[in-house]
C-alpha positions in Angstrom: -91.5 -58.2 211.3 -92.2 -56.8 208.1 -90.2 -58.6 205.1 -89.5 -54.9 204.1 -87.5 -54.5 207.4 -86.1 -57.6 207.1 -84.9 -57.0 203.9 -83.4 -53.4 204.9 -81.7 -55.1 207.7 -79.9 -57.8 205.8 -79.3 -55.0 203.2 -77.3 -53.1 206.5 -75.8 -56.0 207.5 -74.7 -57.4 204.0 -73.1 -53.5 203.1 -71.6 -53.9 206.9 -70.1 -57.7 206.0 -69.0 -55.7 202.4 -67.6 -52.5 204.2 -65.4 -55.2 206.7 -64.6 -57.4 203.2 -63.2 -54.4 201.6 -61.4 -52.5 205.0 -59.3 -55.4 205.5 -59.9 -58.6 204.2 -59.4 -57.7 200.4 -56.6 -55.8 200.5 -54.7 -58.8 202.3 -55.8 -61.0 199.4 -55.0 -57.9 197.1 -51.5 -57.7 198.4 -50.9 -61.8 198.3 -52.2 -62.3 195.2 -49.7 -58.8 193.7 -46.9 -60.6 195.0 -47.4 -63.7 194.2 -47.8 -62.6 190.4 -45.1 -60.5 191.0 -43.0 -63.6 192.2 -44.4 -65.4 189.1 -43.3 -62.3 187.0 -39.9 -62.5 188.3 -39.4 -66.5 187.8 -40.7 -66.3 184.2 -37.5 -63.8 184.0 -35.7 -65.0 185.4 -36.1 -68.2 183.6 -35.5 -66.3 180.0 -32.6 -64.4 182.0 -31.6 -68.3 182.5 -32.6 -69.5 178.9 -30.2 -66.5 177.4 -27.4 -67.5 179.6 -27.7 -70.8 178.4 -28.0 -69.9 174.9 -25.5 -67.5 175.3 -22.8 -70.5 177.3 -24.3 -73.0 174.8 -22.4 -70.7 171.7 -19.6 -70.3 173.9 -19.0 -73.9 174.3 -20.0 -74.8 170.7 -16.6 -72.1 169.5 -14.9 -73.6 172.2 -15.4 -77.2 170.6 -14.9 -76.1 167.3 -11.9 -74.6 168.4 -10.5 -77.1 170.1 -11.5 -79.6 167.0 -9.7 -77.1 165.0 -6.4 -76.8 167.1 -6.7 -81.1 166.9 -6.3 -81.0 163.6 -4.3 -78.7 162.6 -1.9 -80.5 165.8 -2.9 -84.0 163.9 -1.8 -82.2 160.9 1.6 -81.4 162.0 2.1 -84.8 163.6 1.8 -86.2 159.7 3.5 -83.4 158.2 6.7 -84.1 160.5 6.1 -87.5 160.8 6.5 -87.7 156.9 9.5 -84.9 157.4 10.8 -88.0 159.6 10.3 -90.5 157.5 11.8 -88.6 154.3 15.0 -87.6 156.8 15.3 -91.2 158.1 15.2 -92.8 153.8 17.8 -89.6 153.1 20.1 -90.8 155.2 19.3 -94.3 154.4 20.4 -93.5 151.0 23.3 -92.0 151.9 24.5 -94.3 154.4 23.7 -97.1 151.8 25.7 -95.0 148.7 28.8 -95.5 151.6 28.4 -98.9 152.4 28.2 -99.2 148.0 31.4 -96.7 147.9 33.2 -98.0 150.6 32.5 -101.8 149.4 33.8 -100.5 145.7 37.2 -99.2 147.0 37.6 -102.2 149.5 36.9 -104.4 145.8 39.0 -102.4 143.9 41.9 -102.8 146.9 41.1 -106.0 146.1 41.5 -106.7 143.0 44.9 -104.9 143.2 45.9 -107.0 145.3 45.1 -110.1 143.4 46.9 -108.5 140.1 49.5 -108.0 142.2 49.7 -111.5 143.4 48.8 -112.8 140.2 51.7 -111.2 138.4 54.4 -112.5 141.1 52.7 -115.7 140.4 53.0 -115.3 136.9 56.5 -113.6 137.4 57.2 -117.0 139.3 55.8 -119.1 136.7 57.3 -117.2 134.0 60.6 -118.2 136.0 59.8 -121.6 136.5 59.4 -122.2 132.6 62.5 -120.3 132.1 64.5 -122.4 133.9 63.2 -125.5 132.8 63.3 -124.1 128.3 67.7 -123.1 129.4 67.5 -126.9 132.0 69.7 -124.7 134.0 67.8 -122.2 137.7 67.8 -118.9 137.1 68.9 -117.0 139.5 65.3 -114.0 140.6 68.3 -111.9 142.9 70.2 -111.6 139.8 67.7 -111.2 137.1 65.2 -109.0 139.3 65.2 -106.0 137.0 64.5 -108.5 134.5 61.1 -109.9 136.8 60.0 -106.5 137.7 59.7 -105.3 134.0 57.8 -108.5 133.6 55.8 -107.6 136.0 54.3 -104.1 135.1 54.1 -105.2 131.5 52.1 -108.1 132.5 
């Protein structure tokens, strides 16, 4: 056989192989490659979508954290204001109670002073009677001279 005939036969076999490959082998390979490319594209779009959702979720979480911080700060400020008002109220009540105690003590002291004056007047009256008895060298009757002794008490 000649080289040309071998070459022609090899060309025919090659063309049959190319035709067979193009008809039966190439379409499943391209279909598999297309399916793989589609899966990769779907995966990338899902990743982009997940990334966008993650960003949205992060923003929402930041907003909620900010709101929670603001709420906590507000509650803390309210608690401090309430505590301050309670302290001021307690101080006011303590001042009122102190004032009442001082007034009661003053009133009691005034009553004690009045009682002490009465006792002192009676003692002075008794001393005056004793002094008068000694001066007169006779006994002065307190019952007879009660009016005189009462006027003496009032004057003292």
